[in-house]
Every structure is written in C-alpha cells, then in structure tokens.
C-alpha positions, -999 to +999 in steps of 0.1 A: -623-831-081-596-817-060-582-797-084-624-784-089-621-782-057-591-761-054-607-738-082-639-728-059-619-724-028-597-697-046-629-679-064-647-679-030-615-667-012-611-637-038-650-630-036-653-629+002-619-613+011-622-587-011-659-578+001-645-585+036-619-557+024-638-531+016-660-533+045-630-526+070-614-503+045-642-479+037-663-459+060-698-470+066-717-442+050-698-445+016-707-485+013-741-476+024-746-460-010-739-496-027-752-520+005-784-505+018-787-530+045-761-513+060-782-487+068-797-510+098-764-519+110-739-505+136-705-495+123-688-519+146-712-546+132-699-537+094-664-542+107-674-577+123-687-587+087-659-578+069-636-595+096-651-623+096-652-624+056-614-620+058-605-644+080-633-668+061-611-664+033-579-672+047-593-701+063-602-714+028-567-715+013-538-711+041-541-738+061-547-766+029-522-746+011-492-748+037-505-781+053-507-771+090-538-779+105-556-785+069-588-794+088-593-757+093-600-758+054-634-774+055-639-755+087-638-720+072-664-732+045-687-743+067-687-711+085-690-694+055-722-712+045-737-706+082-727-669+076-741-669+042-773-685+055-779-656+082-768-630+053-798-645+036-821-642+068-814-606+065-821-599+029-855-621+030-864-596+059-855-565+043-869-583+012-839-579-012-844-608-033-808-599-056-792-601-020-807-632-014-795-644-045-759-636-044-757-653-008-774-682-020-751-685-047-717-681-020-739-704+006-739-733-025-703-729-034-691-732+006-716-758+009-697-777-015-663-771-008-671-781+032-686-815+018-654-818-002-627-813+018-650-834+054-655-862+028-641-881+000-612-851-011-597-844+022-564-845+028 
C-alpha cells in the first residue's frame, strides 16, 4: 500500500505542481482562454492559487522523501483536499460541471493520501 500511496503522491504532485507553475508563469489573460473562471478573480488571486498548488506539490513529496518532518506530507495532502473542495464550490457556483469533476478526482486522490499517511501507512 505504501508503494501505491507513493504513486498517488507522485501523480498528484505532478498534476497540481504543473498547474500551479502554469498559473505563476503565464499572464492571466492567456490563462483566461483556458480557465474561464479566471475572468472572475484578480491577478493576485490567480498567483496565490498557483503558489498554493506548487507548495502543496512540494509538500507531497519532499518531506517524506527526505525524512525531514514527514508529517508534513499528509498535512499537505489534507490541505490540497480542502483546496479542492473550495475549487469545487467555485465551479459549482459557475455551473462548470467539467471543473467540478476534475477537482472531485483531485479531492479523492488527496483524501486517500491524507488518510493513508495519517493512518495505517504513515511514517
């Protein structure tokens, strides 16, 4: 199960990290072509979301891989699960079913990682 959780951590970190880097590196106007919800938020909010995603992705891998404060890994997973719930609320309010489906999948993956690493398969 630990190998399975490592796999989930890697996939979630890659997906969330790349999304966050994109939000940090590209101008909001260019991103708004892909993400219609960005029309309703400020540039600072987009940057903050990107930063949270990048930090969350790092938190999924680095603490456990280095053995330095590995409890931060399930905390990062729980934080990303909460972040996904907040994203789902945004997409529900905007009636974007595709967005809700995507963040629901991310929520489930993050919740499984948090459960496994806080519980029976922790460090």
